[in-house]
Structures are given as C-alpha cells and as structure tokens.
GUZA-561659 format. One line per 5 residues: number of its first residue (from 0); their letters; for each residue y, z, x of C-alpha. Coordinates in nm, 2 decimals. Example, Ala and Ser with C-alpha at 12.3 -4.5 7.8 and 13.67 -1.06 7.14 Angstrom:
<atoms>
0	AS	-0.45,0.78,1.23  -0.11,0.71,1.37
</atoms>
This chain:
<atoms>
0	MHFGL	-5.43,1.65,-0.53  -5.66,1.92,-0.38  -5.46,2.19,-0.21  -5.72,2.23,0.05  -5.59,1.91,0.20
5	VGGFA	-5.26,2.08,0.29  -5.44,2.35,0.47  -5.65,2.11,0.67  -5.34,1.90,0.76  -5.16,2.22,0.87
10	GRSPV	-5.40,2.26,1.16  -5.69,2.47,1.03  -6.04,2.38,1.14  -6.19,2.12,0.92  -6.47,2.26,0.70
15	RQSTS	-6.71,2.04,0.51  -6.72,2.14,0.15  -7.07,2.13,0.00  -6.95,2.18,-0.36  -6.98,1.87,-0.56
20	GDLDR	-6.64,1.69,-0.62  -6.46,1.84,-0.32  -6.31,1.61,-0.06  -6.48,1.58,0.27  -6.21,1.67,0.53
25	SHPIL	-6.43,1.55,0.81  -6.28,1.20,0.75  -5.94,1.22,0.91  -5.84,0.85,0.84  -5.92,0.89,0.47
30	FLGIV	-5.73,1.22,0.46  -5.42,1.07,0.63  -5.42,0.77,0.40  -5.42,0.99,0.10  -5.13,1.20,0.23
35	VLAFS	-4.92,0.89,0.32  -4.99,0.74,-0.03  -4.87,1.06,-0.19  -4.56,1.07,0.02  -4.48,0.70,-0.06
40	LLLAS	-4.52,0.76,-0.43  -4.29,1.06,-0.41  -4.04,0.86,-0.21  -4.05,0.57,-0.45  -3.99,0.80,-0.75
45	VVTAH	-3.69,0.96,-0.57  -3.54,0.62,-0.48  -3.60,0.49,-0.84  -3.44,0.80,-0.98  -3.14,0.78,-0.74
50	ASGRV	-3.09,0.41,-0.80  -3.08,0.46,-1.18  -2.87,0.78,-1.18  -2.50,0.87,-1.21  -2.28,0.93,-0.90
55	GLVLT	-1.93,1.05,-0.87  -1.66,1.11,-0.60  -1.37,1.35,-0.64  -1.09,1.33,-0.38  -0.81,1.59,-0.44
60	AEDYQ	-0.51,1.61,-0.20  -0.27,1.89,-0.26  -0.15,2.05,0.07  0.01,1.76,0.26  0.11,1.80,0.63
65	KLPKS	0.41,1.57,0.63  0.49,1.53,0.26  0.57,1.77,-0.03  0.29,1.94,-0.21  0.12,1.76,-0.50
70	SIGTK	0.17,1.94,-0.83  -0.18,1.88,-0.98  -0.38,2.08,-0.72  -0.74,2.10,-0.60  -0.84,2.34,-0.88
75	RGAEI	-0.82,2.07,-1.14  -1.03,1.84,-0.92  -1.30,2.11,-0.89  -1.30,2.15,-1.27  -1.36,1.78,-1.32
80	AEALK	-1.63,1.77,-1.05  -1.81,2.06,-1.22  -1.79,1.89,-1.56  -1.94,1.57,-1.41  -2.22,1.77,-1.24
85	ARGFD	-2.30,1.93,-1.58  -2.34,1.58,-1.72  -2.60,1.48,-1.46  -2.37,1.33,-1.20  -2.45,1.35,-0.83
90	VIVSP	-2.09,1.44,-0.72  -1.93,1.43,-0.37  -1.63,1.66,-0.37  -1.36,1.65,-0.09  -1.06,1.88,-0.14
95	NPTNA	-0.75,1.82,0.08  -0.92,1.55,0.28  -0.77,1.39,0.59  -0.78,1.01,0.62  -1.10,1.02,0.82
100	TARAS	-1.27,1.27,0.59  -1.18,1.07,0.28  -1.31,0.75,0.43  -1.64,0.92,0.54  -1.68,1.06,0.18
105	LRDFA	-1.62,0.71,0.04  -1.88,0.56,0.27  -2.14,0.82,0.15  -2.04,0.75,-0.21  -2.08,0.37,-0.15
110	AKAEG	-2.44,0.42,-0.04  -2.52,0.63,-0.35  -2.34,0.39,-0.59  -2.56,0.09,-0.49  -2.76,0.01,-0.79
115	ADLAL	-2.67,0.33,-0.98  -2.62,0.33,-1.36  -2.27,0.47,-1.35  -2.03,0.54,-1.06  -1.70,0.72,-1.11
120	IVLIG	-1.42,0.79,-0.86  -1.16,1.05,-0.94  -0.84,1.06,-0.73  -0.58,1.34,-0.75  -0.28,1.34,-0.53
125	HGIAW	0.01,1.14,-0.40  0.00,0.76,-0.46  0.22,0.47,-0.36  0.21,0.10,-0.43  0.29,-0.19,-0.19
130	SGQTF	0.20,-0.56,-0.17  0.00,-0.56,-0.49  -0.22,-0.26,-0.40  -0.20,0.11,-0.49  -0.29,0.36,-0.22
135	FLATN	-0.43,0.72,-0.23  -0.25,0.93,0.04  -0.47,1.17,0.23  -0.33,1.51,0.34  -0.24,1.39,0.69
140	TEIGR	-0.08,1.06,0.58  0.23,0.98,0.80  0.38,0.63,0.78  0.69,0.47,0.93  0.66,0.14,0.75
145	AADLL	0.48,0.00,0.45  0.21,-0.18,0.66  0.09,0.16,0.79  -0.07,0.22,0.45  -0.35,-0.03,0.54
150	SRALS	-0.49,0.20,0.80  -0.36,0.54,0.70  -0.43,0.55,0.33  -0.71,0.44,0.09  -0.67,0.13,-0.13
155	TTNMA	-0.78,0.17,-0.50  -0.86,-0.20,-0.49  -1.14,-0.14,-0.23  -1.25,0.17,-0.43  -1.29,-0.04,-0.74
160	QIAAR	-1.51,-0.28,-0.55  -1.73,0.01,-0.43  -1.76,0.15,-0.78  -1.86,-0.19,-0.90  -2.18,-0.17,-0.69
165	AQTGG	-2.32,0.03,-0.98  -2.41,-0.12,-1.32  -2.08,0.03,-1.45  -1.79,0.17,-1.24  -1.46,0.34,-1.29
170	VFFFM	-1.17,0.47,-1.09  -0.93,0.73,-1.23  -0.61,0.80,-1.03  -0.40,1.09,-1.14  -0.09,1.01,-0.93
175	TSPTF	0.20,1.22,-0.81  0.50,1.07,-0.63  0.56,1.15,-0.26  0.91,1.19,-0.11  0.94,1.04,0.25
180	ENAIE	1.18,1.18,0.50  1.31,0.83,0.57  1.33,0.56,0.31  1.07,0.29,0.36  1.14,-0.06,0.23
185	GLDAR	0.89,-0.22,-0.01  0.72,0.09,-0.15  0.69,0.15,-0.53  0.61,0.47,-0.72  0.45,0.27,-1.00
190	PQFTS	0.09,0.14,-0.96  0.01,-0.22,-0.86  -0.33,-0.40,-0.88  -0.30,-0.77,-0.83  -0.63,-0.84,-0.66
195	EIPKN	-0.94,-0.98,-0.85  -1.07,-0.71,-1.09  -1.44,-0.64,-1.08  -1.61,-0.74,-1.41  -1.81,-0.42,-1.44
200	AVTAF	-1.55,-0.17,-1.32  -1.23,-0.03,-1.47  -0.93,0.13,-1.29  -0.70,0.36,-1.48  -0.37,0.51,-1.35
205	SSSAR	-0.19,0.80,-1.51  0.14,0.62,-1.43  0.30,0.28,-1.52  0.64,0.11,-1.56  0.66,0.27,-1.91
210	IPVSR	0.68,0.62,-1.76  1.00,0.72,-1.58  0.97,0.80,-1.22  1.10,1.15,-1.29  0.80,1.20,-1.52
215	IDAAG	0.52,1.06,-1.30  0.41,1.40,-1.17  0.40,1.56,-1.51  0.22,1.27,-1.66  -0.05,1.28,-1.39
220	EQAAD	-0.10,1.66,-1.44  -0.13,1.63,-1.82  -0.38,1.34,-1.79  -0.60,1.53,-1.54  -0.60,1.83,-1.77
225	ALAKL	-0.69,1.60,-2.07  -0.99,1.45,-1.88  -1.12,1.79,-1.78  -1.11,1.90,-2.14  -1.27,1.57,-2.26
230	LQQPS	-1.56,1.61,-2.03  -1.64,1.95,-2.19  -1.69,1.79,-2.53  -2.04,1.73,-2.65  -2.05,1.35,-2.62
235	PSLSE	-1.75,1.18,-2.46  -1.74,0.81,-2.38  -1.61,0.61,-2.09  -1.35,0.45,-2.31  -1.22,0.79,-2.42
240	AVKVA	-1.20,0.90,-2.05  -1.00,0.58,-1.96  -0.76,0.65,-2.25  -0.68,1.01,-2.15  -0.67,0.93,-1.78
245	SSGNL	-0.41,0.66,-1.85  -0.18,0.92,-2.02  -0.29,0.82,-2.37  -0.26,0.44,-2.28  0.09,0.49,-2.14
250	GAVFG	-0.04,0.45,-1.79  -0.18,0.13,-1.64  -0.54,0.01,-1.69  -0.69,-0.28,-1.50  -1.03,-0.42,-1.59
255	QVQEV	-1.26,-0.41,-1.89  -1.37,-0.08,-2.04  -1.74,-0.06,-2.12  -1.86,0.17,-2.39  -2.08,0.41,-2.20
260	NLAKP	-2.18,0.76,-2.32  -2.10,1.02,-2.07  -2.33,1.28,-2.23  -2.60,1.41,-2.00  -2.90,1.18,-2.03
265	AAAPA	-3.23,1.32,-2.15  -3.47,1.43,-1.88  -3.73,1.17,-1.78  -4.09,1.25,-1.86  -4.29,1.39,-1.57
270	PAPQT	-4.51,1.13,-1.40  -4.88,1.14,-1.46  -5.08,1.31,-1.18  -5.23,1.07,-0.93  -5.60,1.09,-0.89
275	VASTS	-5.82,0.95,-0.62  -6.10,0.74,-0.77  -6.31,0.72,-0.46  -6.37,0.91,-0.13  -6.50,0.61,0.05
280	PQAVP	-6.34,0.45,0.35  -6.18,0.19,0.12  -5.87,0.42,0.11  -5.78,0.29,0.46  -5.60,-0.02,0.31
285	VLQKS	-5.38,0.22,0.11  -5.25,0.36,0.44  -5.16,0.01,0.55  -4.99,-0.07,0.22  -4.78,0.25,0.24
290	EDIEG	-4.68,0.16,0.59  -4.57,-0.18,0.47  -4.36,-0.02,0.20  -4.20,0.21,0.44  -4.14,-0.08,0.68
295	RLEAE	-3.97,-0.28,0.41  -3.75,0.02,0.30  -3.65,0.07,0.66  -3.57,-0.30,0.71  -3.37,-0.30,0.39
300	RRARE	-3.18,0.01,0.50  -3.10,-0.14,0.84  -2.99,-0.47,0.68  -2.77,-0.28,0.43  -2.61,-0.08,0.71
305	QAESR	-2.55,-0.39,0.92  -2.39,-0.56,0.62  -2.17,-0.26,0.55  -2.07,-0.25,0.92  -1.98,-0.62,0.92
310	ARDEQ	-1.78,-0.57,0.60  -1.59,-0.28,0.75  -1.53,-0.48,1.06  -1.40,-0.78,0.86  -1.18,-0.54,0.65
315	LRAER	-1.04,-0.39,0.97  -0.97,-0.73,1.11  -0.80,-0.84,0.79  -0.59,-0.52,0.78  -0.49,-0.57,1.14
320	AQAEV	-0.40,-0.93,1.08  -0.19,-0.84,0.77  -0.02,-0.56,0.97  0.07,-0.81,1.24  0.20,-1.06,0.99
325	MKAQA	0.42,-0.79,0.83  0.55,-0.69,1.18  0.62,-1.05,1.27  0.81,-1.09,0.94  1.01,-0.78,1.00
330	DAKKA	1.09,-0.89,1.36  1.20,-1.23,1.23  1.42,-1.07,0.97  1.58,-0.84,1.23  1.63,-1.14,1.47
335	QADVE	1.80,-1.34,1.18  2.03,-1.04,1.11  2.12,-1.02,1.48  2.20,-1.40,1.48  2.42,-1.36,1.18
340	RAQAD	2.60,-1.06,1.32  2.66,-1.25,1.65  2.80,-1.55,1.46  3.03,-1.32,1.26  3.14,-1.15,1.58
345	AEKAK	3.21,-1.49,1.74  3.41,-1.61,1.44  3.61,-1.29,1.45  3.68,-1.33,1.82  3.79,-1.69,1.76
350	QEAKR	4.04,-1.59,1.49  4.16,-1.31,1.72  4.21,-1.56,2.00  4.41,-1.79,1.77  4.63,-1.50,1.66
355	VEAEA	4.69,-1.39,2.02  4.77,-1.75,2.12  5.03,-1.79,1.83  5.19,-1.46,1.93  5.21,-1.57,2.29
360	QIAAA	5.37,-1.90,2.19  5.63,-1.71,1.98  5.70,-1.47,2.26  5.74,-1.75,2.51  5.97,-1.93,2.27
365	QAEGL	6.17,-1.62,2.22  6.20,-1.57,2.59  6.31,-1.93,2.63  6.56,-1.88,2.35  6.70,-1.57,2.52
370	RHASV	6.72,-1.77,2.85  6.92,-2.04,2.69  7.12,-1.81,2.45  7.43,-1.83,2.66  7.42,-2.21,2.67
375	APSVE	7.32,-2.28,2.31  7.37,-2.00,2.05  7.13,-2.00,1.76  7.17,-1.96,1.39  7.07,-1.60,1.32
380	DPQLG	6.84,-1.53,1.02  7.10,-1.30,0.85  7.34,-1.59,0.84  7.10,-1.79,0.62  7.03,-1.72,0.26
385	QRQRR	6.70,-1.77,0.09  6.80,-2.11,-0.03  6.88,-2.23,0.32  6.56,-2.09,0.45  6.36,-2.27,0.19
390	LIQQR	6.55,-2.59,0.26  6.47,-2.56,0.63  6.10,-2.51,0.55  6.10,-2.80,0.31  6.27,-3.03,0.56
395	LRDLG	6.03,-2.93,0.83  5.74,-3.00,0.59  5.88,-3.34,0.51  5.88,-3.41,0.89  5.52,-3.31,0.90
400	LYTGP	5.59,-3.01,1.12  5.55,-2.72,0.88  5.22,-2.65,0.69  5.29,-2.30,0.55  5.42,-2.20,0.21
405	IDAIM	5.79,-2.25,0.10  5.86,-1.87,0.09  6.19,-1.83,0.28  6.01,-1.62,0.54  6.10,-1.72,0.89
410	GPLTR	5.76,-1.62,1.02  5.53,-1.76,1.30  5.45,-2.08,1.12  5.82,-2.16,1.06  5.90,-2.08,1.42
415	EAIMG	5.63,-2.31,1.54  5.76,-2.59,1.32  6.12,-2.54,1.45  5.98,-2.56,1.81  5.81,-2.88,1.72
420	YQKSR	6.14,-3.01,1.58  6.32,-2.91,1.90  6.05,-3.08,2.11  6.10,-3.40,1.91  6.47,-3.39,2.00
425	NASVT	6.41,-3.31,2.37  6.60,-2.98,2.32  6.52,-2.64,2.45  6.22,-2.50,2.27  6.32,-2.16,2.13
430	GYLTP	6.20,-2.15,1.77  6.56,-2.08,1.66  6.80,-2.36,1.54  7.13,-2.41,1.71  7.43,-2.48,1.48
435	EQYDA	7.40,-2.85,1.58  7.03,-2.86,1.51  7.09,-2.68,1.18  7.35,-2.94,1.07  7.12,-3.23,1.18
440	LLPKE	6.82,-3.09,1.00  7.03,-3.00,0.69  7.32,-3.23,0.63  7.63,-3.08,0.47  7.55,-3.21,0.13
445	MQ	7.21,-3.02,0.13  7.36,-2.70,0.26
</atoms>
C-alpha cells in the first residue's frame, strides 16, 4: 500500500500526483474503500490467528482471608504461566483472585477459548467437593453451608465445559485442603466429577481417594512442580502433562486425554502483500463488502454475548433453585429432628407420670395402713423369710394380681398386688397383709 495514503488520510491537503503509477488522492471514496479493505483484511487475519491459537488461564489462590494459607503459592502459578507463554499460549493470569475477579477472568478466557486449537486452565489453591462437583475456592471464600459453594466458589465442571469450546481442552487442579472454623456437613476433601464429561476436554486433579487426606497438600505441591518442569522440556505432550498433574496417575483424571504436542508451533508464513489492480471507481463495492463483513462480525459478537448472558442467567437460576432445594431439605431434616425430640420428651413425661402415680398410690396405701394400724396390725417384712415372700408373690400372681418377677422383693408391684387382694376382700387397702389375710392367702400347709 502506498504510504502517501496515510498522509492524506491524516488530514494533509490532497495533492494530485502526476507521476505514473501513483494513486490519485483526489478520489476520496476510492481512497476510503481501500483503507477499509486493508483494515478488514487485517482484522480477518487477527481473528483467524486468534481462533486457531492456544489460550490459557492460570488462577492461583494462596493468601486466603477466612481460611489457612495454601501451601503451593502464587510463585508456582507464575512459573507455569510463563512456561505456557513461552510455548505460544495467550495466557490470562490471576493471582490471589476474589470470587468476582476469578469469574471475570473465566469470562474473558471463555471468549478466547471459542474455536481455539487448545485451551488449558490451571488452578492452584484450596479445593473442596460436594454433590458430585469439585470447587476452586477464591481468596475471599466464606461459606456457612455446602450449598454456598454454588455462588461463592468456581465449579471445575463448568470450567471443563468452557475449555471444551476449543478443539482440545484441559483443566489441571493442584488442590490443597482447607480447614473450616466450623465443620460443614457433606463436604469432601477428595475430588468429585459426576457430571457429563466433555468429549474433547480432560480434567486432572492432583488428589484422589488413593492419596491420604494428610498428603493432599504435599501431592498438589509436587504435581505443580512437576508440571512446571515438564513445560520447560523441548517437546512435552498433553498426555504427559495430565500424568504429572495427576500426581503420576495417583490423582483423579476425568475425560479422554488427546495426544497433543505442547511445543511452540512454527510461525505462520507472512501473508502476501495486497495490491490494488485498478484505480477506477469500481473499488466502491469493496467498501460495501467490508461493511457487510464488519456488520456480520458485529452481529455474531452480539449474538454470542446474548447467548452467554442467557447461559449465565440460566446457570444462576439453576444454582438458586438447587440452593433452595438444599435449604428445604435441611429445614425438613431439622423439623423431623424436632418432632422426634418432642416425641421422646412426651414418652419420657408419660413414664415419669406413671412413676409418680405409682408412688402416690403406695404413699396413700401406706398412709391408710398407718391409719388402720391400731385396728389391724400388719405382718412386717422382717417377719417374713424369702420363701414366704416368694410364696406371697406366687399366690398373688395365681390370682391375677401380680405381674412382676418372683424375686422376694416387696416392692411397688407387690404392694399394688396386695392392695388389689385387699380390695377383693373388701378390707382396708394398705398394701400390707394382716395376719388374717396372710393366713388366708397362704394356708398353714404352704407356710
């Protein structure tokens, strides 16, 4: 392109060039059409290069506000990011992100991953699993119950779907285990991934059920160090990266590993210079064509943004619905526990009422016995041996009055049976046998 065009477009007075072969800048429509065409070609080349390139996202959380510090650190994340950049990746790096910052970085990454050759996400920091998903905890994460993870942490399941927008995607999570001030029911330090796995993306965790909980932090640190060293090798592959990221296959891997060379691709040949075949007014349709291209690009961009906005809204609605379900389940469980506790308290009160009633009856009988003691003396317990006491209990049982054990203990049950015997004889109800009642209950030959 003739550099004189730039000068004329910058505001200098148009000068007709008489030299043969120079462009006539006195035709502003022709000039503008050529500029727009050049810009459109440049834009198309940038879009094509971007869509076929490599993109990466590195989120490293170390200094937590409400949780203990992660042992891996942001330095290791920076090393991995630099190694990816050296291999031709367009990398977004976010050290110690808050929840909002991490989500914003993920949105930017999602736009870049669309149609790319390879998209990799590297996560370093605290991780926790719940309800079939594993969550990356941002530095300001603070949860009171498991359902809070849906809005206050980032799901690796969603990240895998975003990485799958590229031809090949991968998520590497170097996990450390958080310690919460109060125990939260349902959380697991081991990774979970029960959702549908994208066919073109793999997710690798440095931890698994094969690694003891006490070794999770050390395993994550060693795996992150191994990946940083692997990326410094001349020609590493994606399968090798998955192997070292999963603690030498001791960690958990979900999805199919594609054999992709992570070496820096060769530089693309420079595009051939564009020439203008004619200076006639026929260049005007080129302007219209470039405007059509820009219009389509703008329409596609708006459609993509609207689709992403709708997807985010649907996800938020789903997360809110799931949170409400979890809350309802927790409330129902608490209500059930309250009902069971109330039933237990009612049963206990019932038993206590029976005991008090029995004691009251015995006390009344004793009082009645004392009142009639001068009239009808009773047979005292010390006068009876164990054999006589057992015989009394046996005889009362034969009469259907005694339901307790034959243990020679003149307790409440025995006294109640004696009172029943006395009522049947229309005698004073005292719970203590008079000599006459004793002889009637136990004839001489039984005594």
